[in-house]
N, C-alpha and C positions, 0 to 999 in steps of 0.2 A: 487526418481530420476527424474520420469516422469514430476512431477511439476517444478523441477529445470530446466529441459531442456525446458518446455514450457515457463517458465519465461525468460530464457535466450533467446529464439527464438524472443519473444515479445521485449525484450530490444535490441537486436542486429537489429531488425527491425526499431526501433525508434532511433538508434545510440545512445543509453543510457548505454551500457555495458562497464565497464572497468573492467581489471583485479583485480584491488584494491577494487572492490565491490562486488566480488564474494561471500564473507562472508555474505554480506547483502542479496544477491539473495537467498543464502542457508537458511537464517533465514526465508525470505518470503515464500519460497516453504514449509518449515517445518510448519509454522504457516496455510498456505493454506491446507496443509495435516490434521493438527489438526482440523481446522474449518470443513473440509469434514467429518472426522471420527465423531466429535460430532453431525454433522447433520445427519449421517447415524444412531446414536445412539437415536435420537429423532424424529423418524418417525411417531408416533402415539401420541395421547394426552396422553395416559397411559404412555408413556416413559418420559413423563416430571415430573412424580411424583415417588418418592422412598418411601419404608417404612422403618422406623427406627426399631432398634432392640425392641425398647418399643411398637412398634405397630402403632406408629403415621405416618403422611404423611408428607414429606417435599419435595422441589423442587430437582429434579435430578441434580447432580453434573455436569452432561454434559452441563446443561444450561449456567453456569457460564464459564466453559471450552470454549463453542463455542463463547459466547459473548467476552470473552478476547482475543481468536484467530482472531475473526472479527476485533477487534480493532487494534490489531497488524498487520494484514494483510493491513488495511487501512493505518496505519502510515506508514509502510515499503514500500508500493506501492507509496505512496506520494513521497518519497524519489528520486523514479525514474520516477516521473511525470506520473503514471499510473492513475490518477483521474483528472477530469476537471479543477479544480482550481489549482493544481500543475503544470498541462501542461501549463496553462495560465502564471504561474510564470515563467516557465523555457523557454518561447518564447525569442528569442533574441529581445533585446529592439532595437527599429528603431533608427538609428542615426539621432540625430537632425541635419537639415540643418543650416548651419552657416548663421547667420544674416548677409547681405551684407553690410548693412548700418554701422553696428557694426565694421565689418572689416576694412571699409574706415576710419571710425573715428578714430579707433587703430592705424592705419597706420601714420596719420598725429598728434599724440599726443606726 
């Protein structure tokens, strides 16, 4: 709930929160929580390796969980303009000034 409220406050400040998007905000907050949880489980280099029942080593499942959550956070955040490229795309386009010569020519055709 803490991450959901945080995300809502950021989106409200940027005037990007709509009631119809609350499910996306909930997904964003959930993925952010998953990323943080995975990060906490990967604090030391030893946390990155797990031992198989056969005695071998393999990468911790938390690595894949963290990477997928990060990807999801980035994708969902982009929907709300939370990264520089998405913000740039969401800026209102400057209205083109009408070409006065074109207007005059169009009047007399």
